[in-house]
C-alpha positions as CSV (number, residue, x, y, z in Angstrom):
1,M,12.4,4.4,-96.8
2,K,12.6,5.8,-93.3
3,R,13.9,3.8,-90.4
4,L,11.1,2.8,-88.1
5,L,12.4,5.0,-85.4
6,N,11.4,8.0,-87.5
7,C,8.1,6.7,-88.8
8,T,4.8,8.1,-87.8
9,A,1.2,7.0,-88.3
10,S,1.0,8.2,-91.9
11,D,4.2,6.4,-92.7
12,F,3.0,3.1,-91.2
13,N,-0.3,3.4,-93.1
14,A,1.5,3.5,-96.4
15,M,3.7,0.5,-95.8
16,N,3.4,-3.1,-97.0
17,G,5.2,-6.0,-95.4
18,R,8.4,-5.6,-97.3
19,Q,8.7,-1.9,-96.5
20,L,8.0,-2.5,-92.8
21,R,10.8,-5.0,-92.8
22,Q,13.2,-2.5,-94.4
23,A,12.2,0.1,-91.8
24,I,13.0,-2.3,-89.0
25,D,16.3,-3.3,-90.5
26,A,17.3,0.3,-90.8
27,S,16.7,0.9,-87.1
28,E,19.7,-1.2,-85.9
29,G,18.1,-3.1,-83.1
30,R,15.9,-0.4,-81.7
31,V,12.4,-1.6,-82.4
32,M,10.0,-2.5,-79.6
33,L,7.1,-4.9,-80.1
34,S,4.5,-5.5,-77.4
35,E,2.2,-8.5,-77.4
36,V,-1.2,-8.1,-75.8
37,V,-4.1,-10.4,-75.1
38,C,-7.1,-8.8,-77.0
39,A,-9.7,-11.4,-75.7
40,V,-9.8,-10.3,-72.1
41,T,-10.9,-7.3,-70.2
42,P,-8.1,-4.7,-70.6
43,L,-5.8,-3.5,-67.8
44,Y,-8.2,-0.7,-67.0
45,P,-11.7,-0.3,-68.5
46,G,-12.3,2.1,-71.3
47,L,-9.3,1.5,-73.5
48,T,-7.7,-1.5,-75.2
49,N,-4.5,-3.2,-74.0
50,A,-3.0,-2.2,-77.3
51,E,-3.5,1.5,-76.5
52,Y,-1.8,1.1,-73.2
53,A,1.2,-0.6,-74.8
54,A,1.4,2.0,-77.5
55,A,1.3,4.8,-74.9
56,F,4.3,3.3,-73.0
57,G,6.5,3.2,-76.1
58,A,5.7,0.1,-78.2
59,D,6.4,0.6,-81.9
60,M,4.4,-2.5,-83.0
61,I,1.5,-4.3,-81.4
62,L,0.9,-8.1,-81.6
63,L,-2.6,-9.4,-80.8
64,N,-2.7,-12.7,-78.9
65,L,-5.8,-14.9,-78.8
66,F,-7.4,-13.1,-81.7
67,D,-9.9,-15.4,-83.5
68,V,-10.3,-14.5,-87.2
69,D,-13.6,-16.3,-87.3
70,R,-14.9,-14.2,-84.4
71,P,-13.0,-10.9,-84.7
72,N,-13.1,-9.0,-81.4
73,I,-10.8,-6.7,-79.4
74,E,-12.0,-6.0,-75.9
75,G,-12.4,-2.3,-75.2
76,L,-13.1,-1.5,-78.9
77,A,-16.6,-1.4,-80.3
78,V,-17.1,-1.5,-84.0
79,E,-20.2,-1.8,-86.2
80,N,-18.6,-4.4,-88.4
81,S,-16.3,-6.9,-86.6
82,E,-14.4,-7.4,-89.9
83,H,-13.0,-3.9,-89.5
84,V,-11.8,-4.2,-86.0
85,I,-8.1,-4.4,-86.9
86,K,-8.3,-1.3,-89.1
87,A,-10.1,0.5,-86.3
88,L,-7.4,-0.3,-83.9
89,K,-4.7,0.8,-86.3
90,T,-6.5,4.1,-86.6
91,L,-6.6,4.5,-82.8
92,I,-2.9,3.8,-82.2
93,G,-1.1,4.7,-85.4
94,R,1.2,1.6,-85.2
95,P,1.6,-1.6,-87.2
96,V,-0.7,-4.4,-85.9
97,G,-0.1,-8.1,-86.2
98,I,-1.9,-11.3,-85.1
99,N,-0.7,-14.6,-83.6
100,L,-1.8,-17.7,-85.5
101,E,-0.8,-21.1,-84.2
102,P,0.5,-24.0,-86.3
103,V,-0.9,-26.8,-84.3
104,D,0.7,-30.2,-85.0
105,P,-1.8,-33.1,-84.6
106,D,1.2,-35.5,-84.5
107,A,3.2,-33.6,-81.8
108,D,4.7,-35.6,-79.0
109,N,3.0,-33.8,-76.2
110,A,4.6,-33.1,-72.8
111,E,1.4,-32.1,-71.1
112,T,-2.4,-32.0,-71.6
113,L,-3.1,-29.6,-74.5
114,D,-5.7,-27.0,-75.0
115,T,-8.1,-27.3,-78.0
116,L,-8.0,-24.1,-80.0
117,P,-10.8,-22.7,-82.1
118,K,-10.1,-22.9,-85.8
119,G,-9.9,-19.1,-86.1
120,R,-6.7,-19.1,-84.0
121,T,-4.9,-21.8,-86.0
122,A,-2.6,-21.1,-89.0
123,T,-4.8,-22.6,-91.7
124,R,-4.9,-21.1,-95.2
125,E,-8.4,-19.8,-94.5
126,S,-7.2,-18.0,-91.4
127,L,-4.3,-16.5,-93.2
128,E,-6.5,-15.2,-96.0
129,K,-8.9,-13.7,-93.4
130,L,-6.1,-12.0,-91.6
131,K,-4.9,-10.4,-94.8
132,A,-8.4,-9.2,-95.7
133,M,-8.7,-7.6,-92.2
134,G,-5.7,-5.4,-92.8
135,A,-3.1,-6.9,-90.5
136,D,0.5,-5.7,-91.1
137,F,2.2,-8.9,-90.0
138,V,1.5,-12.4,-88.8
139,C,3.4,-14.2,-86.0
140,L,3.4,-18.0,-86.5
141,T,4.1,-19.3,-83.0
142,G,2.5,-21.2,-80.1
143,N,1.0,-20.3,-76.8
144,P,1.5,-22.7,-73.8
145,K,-0.2,-26.1,-74.1
146,T,-1.0,-25.8,-77.9
147,G,1.2,-28.5,-79.4
148,V,2.8,-26.2,-81.9
149,T,6.0,-27.7,-83.4
150,N,8.8,-26.4,-85.6
151,A,7.7,-28.8,-88.4
152,A,4.2,-27.3,-88.4
153,I,5.5,-23.8,-88.3
154,L,7.7,-24.5,-91.4
155,K,4.6,-25.7,-93.3
156,S,2.7,-22.6,-92.2
157,I,5.5,-20.3,-93.3
158,R,5.3,-21.7,-96.8
159,E,1.5,-21.3,-96.8
160,A,1.7,-17.7,-95.5
161,K,4.3,-16.7,-98.1
162,D,2.0,-18.0,-100.8
163,V,-0.9,-16.1,-99.5
164,F,0.8,-12.8,-98.5
165,Q,3.7,-12.5,-101.0
166,D,5.3,-9.1,-99.9
167,D,2.1,-7.6,-98.6
168,I,2.3,-8.9,-95.0
169,M,5.5,-9.5,-93.0
170,I,6.0,-13.0,-91.6
171,I,7.4,-13.7,-88.1
172,A,7.9,-17.3,-87.1
173,G,9.4,-19.3,-84.3
174,K,8.8,-20.5,-80.7
175,M,9.4,-18.6,-77.5
176,H,8.9,-21.6,-75.2
177,G,8.0,-25.3,-75.6
178,A,4.3,-24.9,-76.3
179,G,3.7,-28.3,-74.6
180,V,5.9,-30.3,-77.0
181,K,8.6,-32.9,-75.9
182,G,12.0,-32.2,-77.3
183,E,11.2,-28.6,-78.2
184,A,11.6,-26.9,-74.9
185,G,14.6,-25.1,-73.2
186,S,17.7,-25.5,-75.3
187,G,15.9,-27.8,-77.7
188,I,13.4,-25.1,-78.9
189,V,15.5,-24.0,-81.9
190,D,18.8,-24.6,-83.6
191,Q,20.6,-23.2,-86.6
192,D,19.1,-25.8,-89.0
193,V,15.6,-24.7,-87.9
194,V,16.6,-21.0,-88.5
195,T,17.8,-21.9,-92.0
196,E,14.7,-23.8,-92.9
197,F,12.4,-21.1,-91.7
198,T,14.3,-18.4,-93.6
199,R,14.4,-20.4,-96.8
200,A,10.7,-21.1,-96.6
201,G,9.9,-17.3,-96.6
202,A,10.0,-16.0,-93.0
203,D,11.1,-12.4,-92.8
204,I,11.7,-12.5,-89.0
205,I,12.9,-15.4,-87.0
206,L,11.5,-15.5,-83.5
207,L,13.8,-16.7,-80.8
208,P,13.6,-17.0,-77.0
209,G,15.2,-13.9,-75.5
210,T,18.3,-14.4,-73.4
211,G,17.6,-15.6,-70.0
212,T,13.9,-16.5,-70.8
213,V,14.2,-20.3,-71.1
214,P,16.9,-22.7,-69.9
215,G,19.9,-22.6,-72.3
216,A,19.0,-19.3,-73.8
217,T,22.5,-17.8,-73.2
218,L,23.9,-14.7,-74.8
219,E,26.4,-16.8,-76.8
220,K,23.7,-19.2,-78.1
221,T,21.3,-16.5,-79.0
222,E,24.0,-14.5,-80.7
223,A,24.9,-17.5,-82.9
224,L,21.3,-18.1,-83.8
225,I,20.8,-14.5,-84.8
226,Q,23.9,-14.5,-86.9
227,A,22.6,-17.6,-88.6
228,A,19.3,-15.7,-89.4
229,H,21.2,-12.7,-90.7
230,E,23.4,-14.8,-92.9
231,Q,20.3,-16.3,-94.5
232,G,18.9,-12.9,-95.1
233,A,16.3,-12.8,-92.3
234,L,16.0,-10.5,-89.4
235,A,15.6,-11.7,-85.8
236,L,13.2,-11.1,-82.9
237,T,14.0,-12.0,-79.3
238,A,10.9,-12.7,-77.2
239,I,10.0,-12.6,-73.6
240,G,7.2,-15.1,-73.4
241,T,7.8,-16.6,-69.9
242,S,5.9,-14.1,-67.7
243,Q,9.1,-12.3,-67.0
244,E,7.4,-9.3,-68.6
245,G,6.2,-8.8,-65.1
246,A,9.7,-9.1,-63.5
247,A,11.7,-6.3,-61.8
248,K,12.9,-3.3,-63.7
249,E,16.5,-4.4,-63.4
250,T,15.7,-7.9,-64.8
251,I,14.1,-6.3,-67.8
252,Q,17.0,-3.9,-68.4
253,Q,19.5,-6.8,-68.3
254,M,17.5,-8.8,-70.8
255,A,17.1,-5.8,-73.0
256,L,20.9,-5.2,-73.2
257,H,21.8,-8.9,-73.6
258,N,19.3,-9.2,-76.5
259,K,20.7,-6.1,-78.1
260,M,24.2,-7.4,-77.7
261,A,23.1,-10.7,-79.3
262,G,22.0,-8.7,-82.4
263,A,18.2,-8.6,-82.1
264,D,16.4,-6.5,-84.7
265,I,13.1,-6.5,-82.8
266,H,12.6,-6.8,-79.1
267,H,9.4,-8.5,-78.0
268,I,7.8,-8.2,-74.6
269,G,5.0,-10.6,-73.7
270,D,1.4,-10.3,-72.4
271,A,1.5,-11.9,-69.0
272,G,2.9,-9.1,-66.7
273,E,-0.4,-7.6,-65.9
274,H,-3.9,-8.6,-67.1
275,G,-3.2,-9.4,-70.8
276,I,-0.3,-7.0,-71.1
277,A,3.3,-6.6,-69.9
278,A,3.7,-4.4,-66.8
279,P,3.4,-1.1,-68.7
280,E,6.4,0.5,-67.1
281,N,8.5,-2.5,-68.2
282,I,7.7,-1.7,-71.8
283,M,9.0,1.8,-71.3
284,D,12.1,0.6,-69.3
285,Y,13.0,-2.0,-71.9
286,S,12.6,0.7,-74.6
287,V,14.8,3.2,-72.8
288,A,17.5,0.5,-72.3
289,I,17.8,-0.3,-76.0
290,R,17.3,3.3,-77.5
291,G,17.3,5.9,-74.7
292,K,14.8,8.4,-73.6
293,R,14.9,10.3,-76.8
294,H,13.4,7.7,-79.1
295,T,11.2,6.3,-76.3
296,Y,9.6,9.6,-75.5
297,I,9.1,10.5,-79.1
298,R,7.3,7.3,-79.7
299,M,5.2,7.8,-76.6
300,A,4.3,11.4,-77.4
301,A,3.9,11.4,-81.2
302,S,0.4,12.2,-82.4
303,I,-1.5,9.7,-84.5
304,N,-2.4,12.6,-86.8
305,R,1.3,13.0,-87.9
């Protein structure tokens, strides 16, 4: 198995979820994941936000606000909407995943919540549709004002593992409070939650990146990542607080702190520009964690390789 740093489109096309995880693990904290909103007009007309993110150095693309009941990616026209994920993978030559949200009807809400369409929630039906569409991974997490709780995520991990087995990689966790009392700031996650998620079948534990939410210090993030590693999972540090649109120096500092903490995957969110991080911040983050060599190779490699 190659490390992800050396993989090209043909390698990604042949991987299942277990193999993708192995390739990430072998890359020693040098994997860049960009989240993009696929349900809005892209940054500039004519392409998808995923294509822009890939062009600026992202190894993996995570689609936010994707509805499995009404599959659509703005900027990408397909005859059969059920094939839109596979069409995107053909265009960018990278692994593609989808956010699904484990909404908790019993959540103690801190604010007025949004009502999500069924196709964006982490039901068994949605998980099965995601698998049929050819996604490489799922991210079980919550957008702002969705009422997603750790308890609901735990249930969804078990359901996803039963549906996917080793075929699709499972990422799970919260990058902000998602509108829930007691699960914001330093209360978002602790080592017990990390252990529960891992034992339930999560391949990657999603954690708030250092400096993204109150209490997300280098020391605490490092301890949580160590807990994930001890349980046999990998860790993803996420920027989900609109700081993906912050200054270059802020992004570089976050990148180095997350790498020092032990992150296996570095996530950058979708709210820097219109449904995407500021594209140059994707590149600057990538250069900070792996230098120009690997960043430029990822940016330049043909999808025909």
